[in-house]
N, C-alpha and C positions, 0 to 999 in steps of 0.2 A: 504493500500500500504506500509506503514511503517513496518507493521508486516511481509509482504512478503519480503521486502528488508532485514529485520533483519534475517529472516529464511534462505534466500539465501546467505547472506553476500555480496550482490552486489547492487550498486545503480542503480535504474531503471529510476528515474526521476531527472532532474536538476530543482531545484525550486528557484525562487526569489519572491520578494513581488509582482512583476508585471506579472510573467509568469511561466509556467511549461512546460518543454520539456523533451521528452524521451532521455535517454542516449543511447549510442551504444548498451549496453546490453539490455536496454528496447526495442529498435527497433527490436533487434533479437528475443526477447521473443514475441513481438507483431506479427511479421511475422510468427513465428512458430505456434502460437495458433490461428491465424486468420482463417485458413482453417478449422480446426476441429470445431470452434465455428460457422462458416457459415453452416457447415454440420448439426450441432445440430439444428440450427435455421430452416434450410430447412426441416429436419426430423419432427420437431414439427409442421411446417406448413402443411406438407403432412398428418399428423394425423388429421387435421381439417376435411378432407373429410369424415372420419368415423363419425364425429359428425354432419356435415352440409349437407351431401348428401349421399344417399345409395351407399355404395361401400364396398369392402372387402369380407371376408369369414365368414360364420356362420357354426359351427360344432355342429351337433345334434346326440345324442344317442336316438334311437327311437324303441319302442316296435313294433314287426312285423305287427300286425293288423293296427296300425296307419298309416303305409305307404300307403296302398291301400284305406283305409276308410277316412283318414284325410288329408294327404299331396298330394296324387295324384290329387284330385279334385281342388287343389288351386295352385299348383306349376307352371302350365302353365301361369296362370294370373300373378303370382308373377314374373316369368322370363321375361314376357313382360313389366311389370311396372318398374322393377328394374334390368335391364340387367347387371349392374356392380356388383351385389351381387352374390357371389358363395355360394351355399348351399351344405355342405358336410355331408352326412347322413350315419351313421353307424347303421345297423339294428341288435338289440341285445335284446333278451328277458331276459337276466340275469340282476340281480340287481348289478350295478357297481357304483363306485364313479365317476360320470360324470365329475366333476371338476378336480379330480385327474388324470383322463385319458385324459384330454385336451379338453373336450367338453365345448361349451358355455352353453348348456342346454340339458335337457332330456325330452322325452315325454313318460309318463306311465299312467296306469289306476289310477283313483282316489282310494285312500286308500293304494297305494304302493309308494307314493312320500315321500322321506325322510323328517322328521319333521323339520330339520334345514334349509330347502330350501324355497325360495319364489315360490309359485305355482299359476298358473292361469288356470281356467277351459277352455277347448277348445271344448267340446261337451256336449250334454245332457247325462244323464244316459242311459245305454244300456242294452238290454235284452240278457240273456244267455239261450240257449236252447240245448236240446238233439235231435239228428237226427240219422237215419239209412237208409241204402239202401233198396229198395223194396225187393231185393233178400234176404238180411239178415232177414227181418221181415217175409218173407215166410218160411224161414228155422227154425227160432228160436222164432217166435211170438213177440208180442208187449207188453212191460211192461205197466202196468196200474197205478203203484205207484212207486215213486223213490226207495223204498226198493226192488222192483222187480229187479233192476239193479244188485243186488248182485248175481243173478243167470244167468246173461247175460255175453256176451263177450263185453268188453268196451275198447276203445283206451284211455289209461290213460294219464294224463297231468303232466309233470314235470315242476315245477315252477322255476323262476329265482334263488331261494335260494336252489334249489335241492330237495325240498320237493315234494311229490306227492299230487296233488290237490284233495281235496274232492269236488265232484260235488255238487253245491248248488241249491236248488229248493225252491220255495215259492208258496203258494196258500192260499188265504183268511186269511192272517195273520199267517199262519203256515209255519215254515221254517224247511227244512230237508237238512242235509249234508251227502253225501254217499261216503264212500271209495270204489271205484269201482274196480272190479277184471278185469284182462285182461293180455294177454301175451305181448301186444305191449304198450310201453310208449314213448311219444314224447314230445319235448319241443318247437315245431313249429307248428302253426295252419294249415298251408297249407299241411304239411305232414299228420296231423290228417284227414283233409278233403279227401286226396287221399286214405287213408286206409278205411274211411267210404264209399267212392264211390266203393271201391273194395269189399265191403261186409264183411270186416274183423271184424267189430264190431260197436257198438254204439259210436257216437262221440258227444262231448260237446263243444260248442263254441259260439261266438257272432252271434246273429241272422243276423246282417248286413253282416257278412262274408258268412253265410250258405244260406241266402235267395235265391241267384241266382240258386243254386242247388235244392232247394225246388220248386222254380217256374217252373223249367224245368222237374221236376219229378225224377231227379237222386237220391234225398234224400227225406225222409219223416220225418216230425217232430213227435217225440214221447213225451208223457207226456206234451202235449200242454198247459194244464191248470196249469202246475207247473213251467212255465218260471220264472227265477229269474232276478232281476234288479240289476245291478252293477254300480259303479261309472264310469263316462265318462273319456275321455282322459284329462290329465292335462300336461301343460308344466311347467318345474321347472328349476330354476337357483339360483345362490348363493346370489345375492344382487339386491335390487331395484335401486341402484346407478349405473350409467354408463352402462345400458343395451345396448349391441351392437345394432347399428341402424338397421342392417339387421334382427336381431332377433326380435326387436320390431315391425318392419314392417310386418314380417311373422306372428307374433301373431295377429296383427291388421287385417290382411287379412283373416286369418282363422275365426276370430270372426265376420268379415264382411260377408263372404260367407256362413258360417255355414253349412258345408257339412254334419254334423251329428246333426244338431240342436244345440240349446244352451239355 
């Protein structure tokens, strides 16, 4: 207080050996700052709800396939359990700086999570397969080896870093990566499925995404004994400290319900 009085050049307190009282200047300063101090205290108290009970908003950047396969099966339960938590989802297959873009966390395939982030697995590893429509196979035949794809029409995949993805295949310890030809290139799996259904070319994707179309006969699996296994979905964020309550609860629920195994 002495330092404040010296800096202001105004006495704020009248002091004796038995008592201390505010001067007129001190009373005016008290009245001026009392309101803002109360507001700061109330704001700090309001923040307790983010720590003590599920509330607020969680912003996620999510790769496309994780929406239908991972989040859709759990968000109804989540919204019923935690009605005060808002989940804001941005669907983006591109590799972005999730923290720099204002997100609390991202969900990507294993192996694509930035190394400087904290990651938690949300699903088991997943199979990647090639499929085509019955009409395409009648017109152009069925490949019997991954290298045969070089003479077929394929719907190519553009990755989040703008590179064209080499289709990967595995069988009995043997691995093959093929740079597929094709007039059509997409960066979105549902577009690729649509083109596959239209007989435009052979499509490569997650078995979990393609299985409903295989089951109803709209698509047929090709190179069935060459299916590759890739890393499952992972959630990642910047620090283990102060993980937002809503994000922690969503992660816990996904790991509890295991929509894709774990």
